[in-house]
Backbone as a printed PyTorch tensor [residue, N CA C, xyz], in Angstrom:
tensor([[[ 91.7530,  81.7340,  77.7370],
         [ 92.6240,  82.5550,  76.9880],
         [ 93.9020,  81.9550,  77.4270]],

        [[ 94.7250,  81.7360,  76.5420],
         [ 95.8780,  81.6300,  76.6990],
         [ 96.8480,  82.7150,  77.0540]],

        [[ 97.9590,  82.0560,  78.1980],
         [ 98.9840,  83.1600,  78.6960],
         [100.0740,  83.4830,  77.5910]],

        [[100.4410,  82.2490,  77.0030],
         [101.4160,  82.9580,  76.1840],
         [100.8950,  82.9760,  74.8060]],

        [[101.2400,  83.8510,  73.9500],
         [100.8210,  84.4390,  72.9700],
         [101.8610,  84.0080,  71.5880]],

        [[103.2190,  84.3080,  72.1100],
         [104.2900,  84.0230,  70.9960],
         [104.3610,  85.5740,  70.5040]],

        [[103.8340,  86.4500,  70.6720],
         [104.2540,  87.4650,  69.9540],
         [105.4470,  88.6890,  70.3100]],

        [[105.7540,  88.0960,  71.4120],
         [106.8100,  88.9230,  72.2520],
         [108.1860,  88.1740,  71.8980]],

        [[108.1580,  86.9970,  71.1110],
         [109.2940,  86.3470,  70.9900],
         [110.5840,  86.8990,  70.3200]],

        [[110.2210,  88.2380,  69.6220],
         [111.3770,  88.6700,  69.1730],
         [111.9350,  89.9740,  69.7580]],

        [[111.3080,  89.9850,  70.7770],
         [111.7670,  91.3830,  71.9820],
         [110.7220,  92.6900,  71.9200]],

        [[109.5040,  92.3000,  71.4500],
         [108.6860,  93.5730,  71.5280],
         [107.5980,  92.9020,  72.2270]],

        [[106.8170,  93.9680,  72.6840],
         [105.5470,  93.7270,  73.4020],
         [104.5280,  94.8030,  72.7960]],

        [[103.2890,  94.4400,  73.3440],
         [102.3350,  95.4550,  72.6770],
         [101.8940,  96.5030,  74.0090]],

        [[101.7470,  97.7630,  73.9020],
         [101.1160,  98.5950,  74.8380],
         [ 99.6390,  98.6620,  74.6450]],

        [[ 98.9640,  98.9660,  75.5860],
         [ 97.6240,  99.2860,  75.5350],
         [ 96.9760, 100.2650,  74.7260]],

        [[ 96.4110,  99.7670,  73.5660],
         [ 95.9290, 100.8960,  72.4930],
         [ 96.7530,  99.9110,  71.1530]],

        [[ 97.5910,  98.7480,  71.3580],
         [ 98.5300,  98.3040,  70.2090],
         [ 99.5050,  98.5660,  69.8950]],

        [[100.0590,  99.5840,  70.1250],
         [101.3860, 100.2270,  69.8620],
         [102.3490,  98.8710,  70.4280]],

        [[103.5230,  98.7750,  68.9070],
         [104.3170,  97.5700,  69.7830],
         [105.6240,  98.6330,  70.0530]],

        [[106.3630,  98.0290,  70.9670],
         [107.7390,  98.4820,  71.8570],
         [108.5940,  97.6540,  72.0120]],

        [[110.1270,  97.8340,  72.0830],
         [110.8500,  96.8420,  72.5410],
         [110.2970,  96.5890,  73.9250]],

        [[110.9330,  95.4950,  74.6050],
         [110.5730,  95.0240,  75.8170],
         [111.5600,  95.9730,  76.7530]],

        [[112.5480,  96.5480,  76.2280],
         [113.4730,  97.3050,  77.1710],
         [113.1630,  98.7940,  77.1110]],

        [[112.0130,  99.3900,  76.5330],
         [111.6930, 100.8250,  76.4640],
         [111.1320, 101.0490,  77.8740]],

        [[111.9790, 102.4430,  78.0520],
         [111.3680, 102.9630,  79.1640],
         [110.1980, 102.9950,  79.5980]],

        [[109.0410, 102.8880,  78.5590],
         [107.6410, 102.5350,  79.2810],
         [107.6470, 101.5530,  80.0270]],

        [[108.1820, 100.1780,  79.2450],
         [108.2390,  99.0630,  79.6990],
         [108.8450,  98.8920,  81.1560]],

        [[110.0080,  99.4770,  80.9500],
         [110.7060,  99.3790,  82.2800],
         [110.0140, 100.1660,  83.5530]],

        [[109.2520, 101.3490,  83.3210],
         [108.3700, 102.2110,  84.1290],
         [107.3770, 101.0660,  84.7050]],

        [[106.2120, 100.5140,  84.0730],
         [105.2030,  99.7530,  84.4490],
         [105.7060,  98.7660,  84.9120]],

        [[106.7510,  97.9820,  84.6260],
         [107.4470,  96.6690,  84.9550],
         [107.9890,  96.8840,  86.6140]],

        [[108.4010,  97.7980,  86.6930],
         [108.8320,  98.3090,  88.0810],
         [107.6370,  98.6860,  89.2310]],

        [[106.7050,  99.2240,  88.4580],
         [105.4760,  99.0610,  89.2910],
         [104.7910,  97.8620,  89.7560]],

        [[104.9260,  97.0490,  88.6950],
         [104.3000,  95.7210,  88.9540],
         [105.4800,  94.9230,  89.9980]],

        [[106.7370,  95.3240,  89.9090],
         [107.5710,  94.7630,  90.7260],
         [107.0270,  95.0880,  92.2110]],

        [[106.9540,  96.2480,  92.4580],
         [106.8440,  96.8910,  93.8520],
         [105.4000,  96.4320,  94.0820]],

        [[104.3740,  96.1780,  93.2980],
         [102.7890,  95.5950,  93.6210],
         [103.2160,  94.3120,  94.2950]],

        [[104.2790,  93.5490,  93.8270],
         [104.5880,  92.1540,  94.2450],
         [105.2240,  92.1280,  95.4510]],

        [[106.1240,  93.2200,  95.8250],
         [106.8070,  93.3970,  97.1370],
         [105.8250,  93.7620,  98.3160]],

        [[104.8310,  94.6280,  97.8330],
         [103.5870,  94.9770,  98.6230],
         [102.9740,  93.7930,  99.1020]],

        [[102.3420,  92.7590,  98.2890],
         [101.9470,  91.5920,  98.2450],
         [102.4920,  90.7070,  99.4300]],

        [[103.8960,  90.6830,  99.2750],
         [104.7850,  89.6150, 100.3710],
         [104.5900,  90.6050, 101.3800]],

        [[104.5000,  92.0390, 101.7700],
         [104.6160,  92.8030, 103.1790],
         [103.1890,  92.3540, 103.6280]],

        [[101.8570,  92.2720, 102.8270],
         [100.7910,  92.2860, 103.2540],
         [100.8030,  90.7500, 103.6470]],

        [[101.4200,  89.9170, 103.2210],
         [101.2270,  88.5390, 104.0520],
         [102.0240,  88.3670, 105.3180]],

        [[102.8450,  89.4610, 105.3200],
         [103.6480,  89.2320, 107.0340],
         [102.5290,  89.3850, 107.7880]],

        [[102.8320,  89.2760, 109.0090],
         [102.1850,  89.5860, 110.5240],
         [102.0730,  90.9430, 110.8960]],

        [[100.8270,  91.7560, 110.1260],
         [101.0490,  93.3390, 110.4130],
         [ 99.4150,  93.3920, 110.6180]],

        [[ 99.2100,  94.6400, 111.1200],
         [ 98.0000,  95.0480, 111.9930],
         [ 97.1260,  94.9240, 110.6750]],

        [[ 95.5530,  94.8070, 110.9040],
         [ 94.6640,  94.8290, 110.0840],
         [ 94.6730,  95.9980, 109.1770]],

        [[ 94.8340,  97.2600, 109.9700],
         [ 94.5090,  98.3110, 109.1900],
         [ 95.5750,  98.7260, 108.1650]],

        [[ 96.9370,  98.4450, 108.5990],
         [ 97.9630,  98.4400, 107.5510],
         [ 97.7280,  97.5390, 106.2450]],

        [[ 97.2720,  96.2980, 106.8010],
         [ 97.0610,  95.3370, 105.5310],
         [ 95.6700,  95.9220, 104.6180]],

        [[ 94.7460,  96.6140, 105.1140],
         [ 93.6800,  97.2600, 104.3580],
         [ 93.8510,  98.1300, 103.5220]],

        [[ 95.1670,  99.4430, 104.3170],
         [ 95.7350, 100.4460, 102.9700],
         [ 96.4020,  99.7520, 102.0940]],

        [[ 97.4790,  98.8140, 102.7700],
         [ 98.0420,  97.7450, 101.5740],
         [ 97.5080,  97.7880, 100.1940]],

        [[ 96.1370,  96.8740, 100.6450],
         [ 95.3290,  96.3680,  99.6220],
         [ 95.1900,  97.8640,  98.8180]],

        [[ 94.1330,  98.5850,  99.3590],
         [ 93.9810, 100.1170,  98.4370],
         [ 95.3650, 100.7630,  97.6930]],

        [[ 96.4430, 100.5190,  98.2500],
         [ 97.4360, 101.0990,  97.4460],
         [ 98.0200, 100.0130,  96.1910]],

        [[ 97.7340,  98.6600,  96.4570],
         [ 98.0230,  97.7860,  95.3890],
         [ 96.7350,  98.0050,  94.3010]],

        [[ 95.8640,  98.0860,  94.3560],
         [ 94.9690,  98.5970,  93.4980],
         [ 95.2100, 100.0560,  93.0250]],

        [[ 95.6310, 100.9530,  93.6870],
         [ 96.1830, 102.4010,  92.9550],
         [ 97.4720, 101.9390,  91.7510]],

        [[ 98.2040, 101.0140,  92.2550],
         [ 99.4350, 100.8100,  91.5630],
         [ 98.9300,  99.9540,  90.1270]],

        [[ 97.9980,  99.2270,  90.2030],
         [ 97.3820,  98.5800,  89.1110],
         [ 96.7820,  99.9960,  88.1080]],

        [[ 96.2370, 100.6600,  88.9030],
         [ 95.8130, 102.2420,  87.9040],
         [ 97.2610, 102.7230,  87.3740]],

        [[ 98.0660, 103.1490,  88.0990],
         [ 99.4300, 103.4520,  87.8090],
         [ 99.9520, 102.8200,  86.4780]],

        [[ 99.9050, 101.3880,  86.6500],
         [100.4030, 100.5950,  85.8070],
         [ 99.6080, 100.6850,  84.3030]],

        [[ 98.4370, 100.6410,  84.3170],
         [ 97.5120, 100.9960,  83.3650],
         [ 97.9570, 102.2640,  82.4930]],

        [[ 98.2120, 103.5380,  83.5860],
         [ 98.3230, 104.8060,  82.7230],
         [ 99.9350, 104.7730,  81.9330]],

        [[100.5770, 104.2820,  82.5790],
         [102.2400, 104.0280,  81.9880],
         [101.9230, 102.8570,  80.9380]],

        [[101.3270, 101.8650,  80.9210],
         [101.1580, 101.1090,  79.8930],
         [100.5640, 101.4920,  78.5530]],

        [[ 99.9490, 102.9360,  78.8630],
         [ 99.0500, 103.3390,  77.7060],
         [ 99.7510, 104.1910,  76.5850]],

        [[ 99.9080, 103.9310,  75.4970],
         [100.6650, 104.5830,  74.2130],
         [ 99.5470, 106.0680,  74.2290]],

        [[100.1860, 107.1620,  74.7680],
         [ 99.5120, 108.4960,  74.7790],
         [ 98.8460, 109.0240,  73.6210]],

        [[ 99.3550, 108.3950,  72.0970],
         [ 98.6990, 108.9200,  71.3000],
         [ 97.3810, 108.1910,  70.7900]],

        [[ 97.4060, 106.9240,  71.5290],
         [ 96.4560, 106.0380,  71.4560],
         [ 95.0890, 106.5860,  71.9960]],

        [[ 95.5500, 106.9670,  73.3820],
         [ 94.5280, 106.9500,  74.4640],
         [ 93.8040, 108.3830,  74.3240]],

        [[ 94.2090, 109.3760,  73.5770],
         [ 93.4310, 110.9220,  73.1740],
         [ 93.1420, 110.6700,  71.6120]],

        [[ 91.8080, 111.4120,  71.1450],
         [ 91.6130, 111.5660,  70.0900],
         [ 92.3360, 113.0700,  69.7330]],

        [[ 92.1810, 113.0590,  68.5230],
         [ 92.7170, 114.4950,  67.9540],
         [ 91.8640, 115.9620,  68.4470]],

        [[ 90.5070, 115.4490,  68.7820],
         [ 89.5060, 116.3280,  69.4610],
         [ 90.0940, 116.4620,  70.7020]],

        [[ 90.5380, 115.8870,  71.2890],
         [ 91.0160, 115.8790,  72.7910],
         [ 90.1560, 114.9330,  73.8010]],

        [[ 89.4110, 114.5410,  72.9120],
         [ 88.6270, 113.6310,  73.8890],
         [ 89.2430, 112.1070,  74.2630]],

        [[ 89.0530, 111.4290,  75.2430],
         [ 89.6300, 110.2700,  75.4620],
         [ 89.0540, 109.1430,  74.6010]],

        [[ 89.9710, 108.2350,  74.3110],
         [ 89.6730, 107.2060,  73.7100],
         [ 89.7690, 106.0670,  74.3970]],

        [[ 90.5060, 105.6090,  75.3280],
         [ 90.4740, 104.4140,  75.6560],
         [ 90.3500, 104.9770,  77.2710]],

        [[ 89.2270, 104.0300,  78.0940],
         [ 89.1590, 104.2710,  79.1660],
         [ 90.2050, 103.7780,  80.4480]],

        [[ 90.7610, 104.5970,  80.8740],
         [ 91.7050, 104.5630,  81.6590],
         [ 91.7110, 105.1440,  83.1590]],

        [[ 91.5340, 104.3620,  84.0980],
         [ 91.3360, 104.7920,  85.7210],
         [ 92.3670, 105.8010,  85.8480]],

        [[ 92.0350, 106.7800,  86.6910],
         [ 93.3550, 107.9090,  87.1670],
         [ 93.5850, 107.7410,  88.6660]],

        [[ 94.8230, 108.0960,  88.9340],
         [ 94.9120, 108.4080,  90.3880],
         [ 94.5510, 109.9100,  90.8280]],

        [[ 93.9010, 109.9650,  91.5390],
         [ 93.2570, 111.2070,  91.9420],
         [ 94.2460, 112.0110,  93.5500]],

        [[ 93.6960, 113.2110,  93.5180],
         [ 94.4510, 113.7290,  94.7770],
         [ 93.8540, 113.3570,  95.9790]],

        [[ 92.6880, 112.7360,  96.2130],
         [ 92.2300, 111.9610,  97.1980],
         [ 92.9560, 110.5940,  97.7560]],

        [[ 93.7040, 109.7130,  96.6200],
         [ 94.4430, 108.8930,  96.9220],
         [ 95.8380, 109.3820,  97.3260]],

        [[ 96.2930, 110.2460,  96.9740],
         [ 97.5130, 111.2360,  97.7920],
         [ 97.0710, 111.3760,  98.9110]],

        [[ 96.0680, 111.9910,  99.1300],
         [ 95.9770, 112.5100, 100.6230],
         [ 95.6110, 111.3750, 101.4340]],

        [[ 94.8520, 110.3000, 100.9780],
         [ 95.0210, 109.1190, 101.8510],
         [ 96.2360, 108.7080, 102.5070]],

        [[ 97.5800, 108.6890, 101.7850],
         [ 98.7730, 108.5180, 102.1490],
         [ 99.4200, 109.4100, 102.9710]],

        [[ 99.2040, 110.9090, 102.8840],
         [ 99.6290, 111.9820, 103.9520],
         [ 99.0070, 111.4930, 105.0520]],

        [[ 97.5690, 111.4540, 105.1070],
         [ 96.6960, 111.0610, 106.1800],
         [ 97.3300, 110.0590, 107.1340]],

        [[ 97.6210, 108.7790, 106.5060],
         [ 97.9930, 107.6870, 107.0330],
         [ 99.4680, 108.1600, 107.7370]],

        [[100.5340, 108.8480, 107.0020],
         [101.6960, 109.1180, 107.6790],
         [101.5380, 110.0690, 108.9380]],

        [[100.6400, 110.6240, 108.7340],
         [100.5290, 111.7690, 109.8500],
         [100.2310, 111.0960, 110.8150]],

        [[ 99.0840, 109.9160, 111.1680],
         [ 98.5790, 109.2350, 111.9880],
         [ 99.6560, 108.2360, 112.4170]],

        [[100.5070, 107.8090, 111.9480],
         [101.4510, 106.8180, 112.2430],
         [102.7820, 108.0750, 112.9740]],

        [[103.0710, 108.8110, 112.3620],
         [104.1470, 110.0930, 113.1380],
         [103.7210, 110.1970, 114.5000]],

        [[102.3790, 110.3900, 114.5880],
         [102.0620, 110.7870, 115.9200],
         [102.1580, 109.6320, 117.0060]],

        [[102.3330, 108.3960, 116.7560],
         [102.3900, 107.3780, 117.3950],
         [104.3300, 106.9220, 117.7110]],

        [[104.9490, 107.6780, 116.8590],
         [106.4520, 107.2770, 116.3840],
         [107.3840, 108.2210, 117.4140]],

        [[108.4890, 107.7830, 118.0440],
         [109.4810, 108.9360, 118.3600],
         [109.9430, 109.8760, 117.0310]],

        [[110.1670, 111.0490, 117.3380],
         [110.6960, 112.0360, 116.4950],
         [112.2000, 111.4930, 116.0680]],

        [[112.4890, 111.4080, 114.7980],
         [113.4800, 110.9600, 113.8870],
         [114.4470, 112.2580, 113.8720]],

        [[115.7200, 111.5210, 114.6660],
         [116.8110, 112.6220, 114.4280],
         [117.8290, 112.2050, 113.6730]],

        [[117.7240, 111.0170, 113.2680],
         [119.0210, 110.6270, 112.3420],
         [118.3370, 109.4290, 111.3290]],

        [[119.3090, 109.3080, 110.0320],
         [118.6800, 108.5320, 109.1870],
         [118.8310, 106.9180, 110.0390]],

        [[117.6710, 106.1760, 109.5400],
         [117.7890, 104.8530, 109.7070],
         [118.2010, 103.3570, 108.8950]],

        [[118.9260, 102.6370, 109.5180],
         [119.5310, 101.4590, 108.9810],
         [118.3730, 100.5730, 108.4690]],

        [[118.2100, 100.3440, 107.5000],
         [117.0010,  99.3680, 106.9100],
         [117.3420,  98.0660, 107.9490]],

        [[116.1520,  97.4290, 108.1910],
         [116.4030,  95.9340, 108.9660],
         [115.7600,  95.7680, 110.3300]],

        [[116.1710,  94.6870, 111.0610],
         [115.6380,  94.9380, 112.4480],
         [114.5630,  93.4980, 112.9320]],

        [[113.7210,  93.4730, 111.4130],
         [112.9290,  92.1470, 111.3670],
         [112.5100,  92.0700, 110.1940]],

        [[112.2190,  90.8790, 109.8920],
         [112.1350,  90.3850, 108.3500],
         [110.9260,  91.1750, 107.7330]],

        [[110.2170,  91.4990, 108.5940],
         [108.6050,  92.2330, 108.0420],
         [109.2630,  93.6440, 107.6320]],

        [[109.9850,  94.4030, 108.5370],
         [110.4700,  95.5860, 108.3510],
         [111.4070,  95.7080, 107.2360]],

        [[111.9050,  94.6580, 106.9680],
         [112.9240,  94.6320, 105.4320],
         [112.3660,  94.4640, 104.4240]],

        [[111.3830,  93.9330, 104.3190],
         [110.3320,  93.7500, 103.1540],
         [109.8070,  95.0320, 103.0030]],

        [[109.3600,  95.7000, 103.7810],
         [109.0050,  97.1470, 103.6960],
         [109.8210,  97.9170, 103.3170]],

        [[111.3800,  98.1370, 103.8870],
         [112.3410,  98.7990, 103.1400],
         [112.3900,  98.5580, 101.7700]],

        [[112.5210,  97.3550, 101.3740],
         [112.7570,  96.6440,  99.9970],
         [111.8220,  97.2800,  99.1730]],

        [[110.2770,  97.2960,  99.2540],
         [109.5010,  98.2770,  98.8370],
         [109.6730,  99.2560,  98.7620]],

        [[109.7440, 100.0500,  99.5270],
         [110.4590, 101.5180,  99.6440],
         [111.4980, 101.6320,  98.3640]],

        [[112.3820, 100.7550,  98.3210],
         [113.4870, 101.3230,  97.4220],
         [113.1520, 100.8430,  96.0080]],

        [[112.0090,  99.8120,  95.8490],
         [111.6900,  99.7120,  94.6030],
         [110.8360, 100.8530,  94.0070]],

        [[110.0040, 101.3590,  95.3300],
         [109.0030, 102.3960,  94.6220],
         [109.7940, 103.5750,  94.3660]],

        [[111.0470, 104.0860,  95.0300],
         [111.8020, 105.1340,  94.4130],
         [112.6480, 104.5970,  93.0410]],

        [[112.7820, 103.6840,  92.7120],
         [113.1430, 103.2080,  91.3430],
         [112.4030, 103.4260,  90.2110]],

        [[110.8110, 102.8300,  90.9510],
         [109.6440, 103.1990,  89.9270],
         [109.6190, 104.7500,  89.9020]],

        [[109.3490, 105.5900,  90.5520],
         [109.5170, 106.8190,  90.6980],
         [110.3990, 107.5320,  89.7310]],

        [[111.7730, 106.8760,  89.8250],
         [112.7890, 107.2210,  88.8590],
         [112.5030, 107.2380,  87.5130]],

        [[112.0170, 106.0290,  87.0580],
         [111.7790, 105.2990,  85.7340],
         [110.7420, 106.3020,  85.4380]],

        [[109.5290, 106.6720,  85.8480],
         [108.4570, 107.3490,  85.7230],
         [108.6690, 108.5340,  85.4290]],

        [[109.5020, 109.1730,  86.3600],
         [109.9670, 110.8290,  85.7540],
         [110.8660, 110.9370,  84.4140]],

        [[111.6470, 109.5320,  84.2460],
         [112.2970, 109.6770,  83.1300],
         [111.0770, 109.5170,  81.2980]],

        [[110.3390, 108.7720,  81.8790],
         [109.5620, 108.4550,  80.9470],
         [108.4940, 110.1190,  80.7330]],

        [[108.1720, 110.3020,  82.1570],
         [107.6230, 111.5620,  81.8840],
         [107.8210, 112.6020,  81.0270]],

        [[109.6260, 112.7960,  81.2090],
         [110.2660, 113.9680,  80.5460],
         [110.0200, 113.5670,  78.6520]],

        [[109.5650, 112.4640,  78.5330],
         [109.5500, 112.0110,  77.0300],
         [108.3620, 112.0670,  76.5100]],

        [[107.3370, 111.6420,  77.0590],
         [105.9040, 111.6510,  77.0890],
         [104.8920, 111.9510,  78.3530]],

        [[104.7930, 113.0560,  78.5980],
         [104.0930, 113.3480,  79.6190],
         [102.7910, 112.6060,  79.8240]],

        [[102.2780, 112.2380,  81.1700],
         [101.1360, 111.7880,  81.6280],
         [100.8970, 112.5640,  82.5110]],

        [[ 99.5120, 111.7810,  83.3790],
         [ 98.8680, 112.4700,  84.5640],
         [ 99.8030, 112.4980,  85.4190]],

        [[100.1870, 114.0820,  86.0400],
         [101.3410, 114.2080,  86.9290],
         [101.0420, 113.8980,  88.5510]],

        [[ 99.6130, 113.2320,  88.7280],
         [ 99.3180, 112.6370,  89.9230],
         [ 99.8680, 111.3580,  90.2090]],

        [[100.4860, 110.7270,  89.2050],
         [101.0850, 109.3010,  89.2150],
         [102.4040, 109.5120,  89.6580]],

        [[103.3130, 110.5850,  89.2990],
         [104.5770, 110.8280,  89.8490],
         [104.3270, 111.4320,  91.2540]],

        [[103.5800, 111.9950,  91.8140],
         [103.1040, 112.3010,  93.1470],
         [102.8140, 111.4860,  93.7500]],

        [[101.9240, 110.6030,  93.3430],
         [101.7000, 109.2460,  94.3740],
         [102.7280, 108.5830,  94.4850]],

        [[103.6470, 107.9190,  93.7220],
         [104.9530, 107.3400,  94.0610],
         [105.7930, 108.1220,  94.9590]],

        [[105.7690, 109.1980,  94.7400],
         [106.7500, 109.9860,  95.5260],
         [106.3370, 109.7810,  96.8010]],

        [[105.0050, 110.1360,  97.3020],
         [104.4120, 110.0590,  98.4480],
         [104.7680, 108.5970,  99.0310]],

        [[104.0800, 107.5730,  98.1340],
         [104.1170, 106.4110,  98.6030],
         [105.6880, 105.5990,  99.1410]],

        [[106.6540, 106.2080,  98.5570],
         [108.0150, 105.6930,  99.0680],
         [107.9930, 106.4720, 100.5940]],

        [[107.7420, 107.5940, 100.8030],
         [107.3640, 108.2180, 102.2200],
         [106.7000, 107.5350, 102.9320]],

        [[105.5080, 107.2750, 102.5530],
         [104.5450, 106.1000, 103.2160],
         [105.1390, 104.8250, 103.7790]],

        [[105.8480, 104.4210, 102.8110],
         [106.7520, 103.0070, 102.9230],
         [107.5900, 103.2240, 104.1660]],

        [[108.4670, 104.3760, 104.1860],
         [109.2110, 104.5820, 104.9560],
         [108.8530, 104.6510, 106.4790]],

        [[107.4810, 105.4170, 106.6310],
         [106.6210, 105.6800, 107.9060],
         [106.2260, 104.5230, 108.2240]],

        [[105.7280, 103.4660, 107.5110],
         [105.2940, 102.3590, 107.7370],
         [106.1720, 101.5980, 108.5120]],

        [[107.6940, 101.3150, 107.9300],
         [108.6750, 100.3210, 108.2560],
         [108.9430, 101.0450, 109.8100]],

        [[109.0350, 102.2160, 110.0330],
         [109.3550, 102.5450, 111.3690],
         [107.8910, 102.4220, 112.2670]],

        [[106.9070, 102.2390, 111.7860],
         [105.9660, 101.8940, 112.6370],
         [105.6580, 100.2600, 112.8550]],

        [[106.2930,  99.5280, 111.9070],
         [106.3680,  98.3180, 112.0960],
         [107.4770,  97.8540, 113.0070]],

        [[108.6230,  98.3520, 112.8960],
         [109.6630,  98.0920, 113.7680],
         [108.9780,  98.6700, 115.4070]],

        [[108.2180,  99.5780, 115.4090],
         [107.5950,  99.6860, 116.9260],
         [106.7180,  98.6420, 117.0590]],

        [[105.8830,  98.3480, 116.2420],
         [104.7480,  97.2230, 116.6640],
         [105.4950,  95.7940, 116.9370]],

        [[106.7670,  95.7570, 115.9740],
         [107.3240,  94.1730, 116.4850],
         [108.4480,  94.3220, 117.1270]],

        [[108.6810,  95.5210, 118.0280],
         [109.6240,  95.5450, 119.0440],
         [110.9700,  95.3980, 118.2560]],

        [[111.1190,  95.6270, 117.2580],
         [112.4120,  95.7180, 116.3450],
         [113.3200,  96.6210, 116.8370]],

        [[114.6970,  96.5280, 117.0220],
         [115.4330,  97.5120, 117.2920],
         [115.7440,  98.2090, 116.0480]],

        [[115.4880,  99.6550, 116.1950],
         [115.4460, 100.6480, 115.1090],
         [117.0060, 101.5320, 115.0250]],

        [[117.8030, 100.8700, 114.1360],
         [119.1400, 101.2820, 114.3920],
         [119.5630, 102.9040, 113.6600]],

        [[119.7870, 103.5150, 114.3500],
         [120.2770, 105.2140, 113.7380],
         [121.5990, 104.9230, 113.2030]],

        [[121.6800, 105.8270, 112.0010],
         [122.5450, 105.8200, 111.3560],
         [123.5080, 106.9130, 111.6480]],

        [[124.6050, 106.7370, 112.0780],
         [125.5490, 107.7110, 112.8780],
         [126.8410, 107.6520, 112.0260]],

        [[127.1810, 109.0480, 111.1780],
         [128.2740, 108.7580, 110.2520],
         [129.7490, 108.1830, 111.3180]],

        [[130.2390, 107.4620, 110.6770],
         [131.8120, 107.1550, 111.6390],
         [132.8070, 108.5690, 111.6210]],

        [[133.5180, 108.8110, 112.4670],
         [134.4230, 109.6240, 112.7600],
         [135.5570, 109.1790, 111.8960]],

        [[136.2550, 109.8160, 111.0310],
         [137.7110, 109.5470, 110.8350],
         [138.5850, 109.4820, 112.0610]],

        [[139.6260, 108.5930, 112.2150],
         [140.3040, 108.7540, 113.0950],
         [141.8660, 109.0300, 112.8970]]])
């Protein structure tokens, strides 16, 4: 299989189902940002982190491929007029969302209570996690914009929302694991 097809040389690309759209279409921006997030999570997984977090990140990366396939699918080609599904597209489940919630709850039990916002940083691994969190928020913003135009499974939006929360809590856990200084943001008073 050749990687290059030359079919996108004029600025269009094909969705799953064959429909061609411009490469700057909101659908392409949405799943492209999810792909970018997945790459950042791969870099995070390559850091020295605990085995459990490593395994959870692998599961999350799998779910992001599922989300990418949902976002890359032309909704009109995915469903027949009878309402039956035409294309086999995996789905994000409520259980996937609940896993993120359970993981956050477990990590929060071991963390000091949060009283202020936290400045990203303190250790390279923590910074990578915060970058992934920010990219996740961007993916969520783009996905919600797409959802307003062409709705899809709302569990995708729920998952992206919960995932950014998970990544914030994971960054705090990694700060603790790595004994990194977690700097609280305390607004400066005007003098």
